[in-house]
N, C-alpha and C positions, 0 to 999 in steps of 0.2 A: 692294511695290516690288522688282523684280529688277534688279540692276546687272550689266552685261556688260562685261568687260575682255578684253584680248588678250595680256597678259603677267602672269606670276606676281607680279612685283614690284609691279604695280599693285594687287593684292589687299591687300597690307599697307598701302600708302599710303591706299587708300580706307577700309579698316577703321579706321585711326587717325582719319580724319575723322568717322566715325560717333560717336566718343566726344565730339565737339564739337557735334554736331547730331543730335538724336534723329530729326528729320524725314527725314534722309538714310538711316537704317538700312534695310537690306534684305539679301536673299541676294545673294551675289556669285558669278557664273558666269564661268569663264575659257574662252575659245575658244583652244585650245592650239597648233594647227598654224600654221605660218608660210606663209601663202598668197602671200607676196611672192617665193617661190622655188619651183622645181619645176614639174612638169606639172600643169596644171589643166583640160586638155581633158576633156570629159565628166565633170567633177568630181562631178556629182550622180548619175551612173549607177554601177552596181556595178563595171563594167569600169574606168572612169576612176578611181574611188576606190581600187580594188585596185592599179592601176598606180602611183598616187601612194604608197601604203603600201609597195609593193615598192621604190620609189626611195628612200624614207626608210630602209627596212631596210638597204639597201646603204650609205647614208651613215652610219648610226648604228653600224655594225659596228665593234667595238673602241674606241668612243668612251666617255666617262664617262657618256653619256646612253642607253646601249644599251637599258635597260629601259623607256625612255619610250614606245617603240612600242606597248607593251601597255596604256599608260594614256592615250594620246591617241586619243580617239574622239569627234570633234566631231559626227559624225552622231548618235551616241547622246545627246550633250549636247543637241542641238537637238530631238531626239525628246522628251526629258523636258521641255524648255522649252515646247514646243507643247502638251503634255498639261496642264501647269500653267495655261497661258493658256486652254485649252478648258474646264478644270474650274472656273476662277475668272474670270468675265468682268470683274471689277473690277481684276484684276492688271494692272500696267503694267511696261514694260521701259525701262530707261535704258541706252543704249549709249555707252560712254565711249571716245573716240578721241584719241590724241595725233597730232601732225603728223609721221607717219612712214609708210612704205609697209607696214610690218607690220600696223599697226592699220587702215589704210585698206583694204587688201586683205581683211583679216579682216571688216571691216564689209561690204564688197561681197558676200563669200561668205555672210555671215549674213543680211543684210537681204533678199537675194533670196528667202529662204524665209519671210518674215514679212508678205507683202503682205495676207494675210487678216486681219491684226490692226492695220491702219492706224487711227490714232487712239489707239492704246495704246502706241506705240513712240516713245520720245524719244531724241534723239541729242545728245550733248555733244561738240563737236569743238573742241579747243584749237588752232584754226588761226591761227597767227601772232598769238597774244594774249600780252600782257605779264603777268608775275606777279612777286611779290617773293620773292627767295631768302632763305636763312638769314642772310645778311650784310646784308639790307635793301636789296639792289640789285635793279633791274629786270632780268629776263631773259625769254627766250622759250623755254619748255620744248618739247621734241619728244616727251617721254614723260611719262605721268601720274606715274610714280614720282619724277620730279624736283620735284614740287610739294609744298610743306609742307602738312600736314593742315589748318591753318587757311585756307589758300588754296583748298581745295576748297569752302569755304562761299561764296566768290566764284564759283568755277567752276560751281556748281550753278545759278546764275542764267542760264547759257548754254543750259540744257536747252530743247529745242523739239521739237515733233512732226516726225517724218519725213513730208513732204507726199506727197499722192497723186501729184503730178508726179514726185517723186523715186522713188517706188515703181514708176513707169513707166520712167523714164529710166536710173536707176542699174543695174538688172538688165541692161538692154541694153548698157550700157558694160562691165559685168562679163562678159557673154556674149561680147562682142567680144574682150576680153582672153583669155578661156578658149579661144576658137577660134584666136587668134593663137598662144597657148601658148608664149610666150617663157619661158625658164627663169629669168630674173631680171626683176623688176618694180620700178620705182622711182617715187617720188612727185615730181612736177614742180611741185607747188603746188596749193592747193585740194584737190580730190579727184581730180586728174588723175594716173592711173597710166600709165606708159609701159614697154613691154617692151624688154628688152635681151638681148644674147647671153649665153650661159652663161659666157663668158670676161670678162665685164664687170669683175670684181674682180681679175683676174690682175695688173694693173699695181700695185694696192695690195699684193698679196701679194709680188710681186717687189721692190717698193721697201722692204719690211720685212726681206727676207732679205739677208744679207751674204755676202761671199766666204769667211767662216770659218763652220764648223759652230756652230750655236746650238740650244739647246733650243727645241722647238716652242712651249712656253709663253712663252719670252722673245720670240719672233717675234710672237706674238699681242699681247703687251703693247705692242710697238712699233707694230704695225699699228693696234690699236684707239685709240691715242693720236693717230693721224694720219688715219684713214679718214674721209672726208667723208659718205659714205652708208653707215652701219653695216649689217652683216648678221650672221647667226649664225656661230659658230665651226665648227659642223658642216659648213655649206656651204663655208666657206673651206678646211677640211681636204680636202674632196672636190676642190676646185680645185687644192690643193697636190699631191694624188696625181696629178691629170691633168698638171700641169706636170712632175712627176717622170717620168711615162710619156713625155712629149715631150722629155725630156732637158734641160729648162731649169733644173731644180732637182735637186740630189743629196741623198740622205738616208743616214743610218746609224741602226741600231736596228731594232726589230721592232714593226710596227703591232699585232700580236696581243698584245703586252705592254702596250699602252696608249700614249696620246699622250705621257706623261711620259718614255717611253723613246726617243722619236724626236728626232733632231737633223737640221737641214737647212741647206743653203747653196746659193748660186747655182752653177750648173754652170760649170766652167772653159770659157772661150772658146777654141775651137780656133784655132791660129795658122796 
């Protein structure tokens, strides 16, 4: 059994569940890119793939994650996965999805390449399902990492085969999103992904920035406590830089010295 997740935090959560259920044990593979943002046009072709890597290279520059560009290679990950499936016809795959655009877009990108293995691919989608948190209260997780290890034993009962119909329709939906090539993609419910303009998060950014200079890290803390549709900090820094270029935000510090050295505030309104 091979488990596929879309966030590093999910690996630890799922691994802890293995200790409670031997039948769940298997190799865990992470799809690392965030297909909910950035260009996805011609994503399976060399040109589109390289265009996307160049975009991420720009965004990751001077970030704490700059080295990740060299370790994120989902194409190679899938290549190895397909080889395993070809070499072992008894092998099955479980794709785990939380109710968020990051996981769902990752699912679309991945399953579009797995049609030849229909019947061997299971999906577990925690779509608006109640679980019990550490305090014993019912909640609706949006990410796998929010679930207690023992709750994965309940979650595994949700596993079902991706149907032949889904293998026909879902890739068409993903192809439509790729051709639309919006820079931001959000989840509107179920598996419905909707494209948005690249400035989609600008209001969230500006609402977290004050009239006085603050450390970028403090702005992030404020932003992530309020943001309704979370996205990655790397993408948000890219938008902050755009807002600085547009004169809507002022900064002091040096990006080349890292995010911790940067302070930002709202630009003064001209009278």
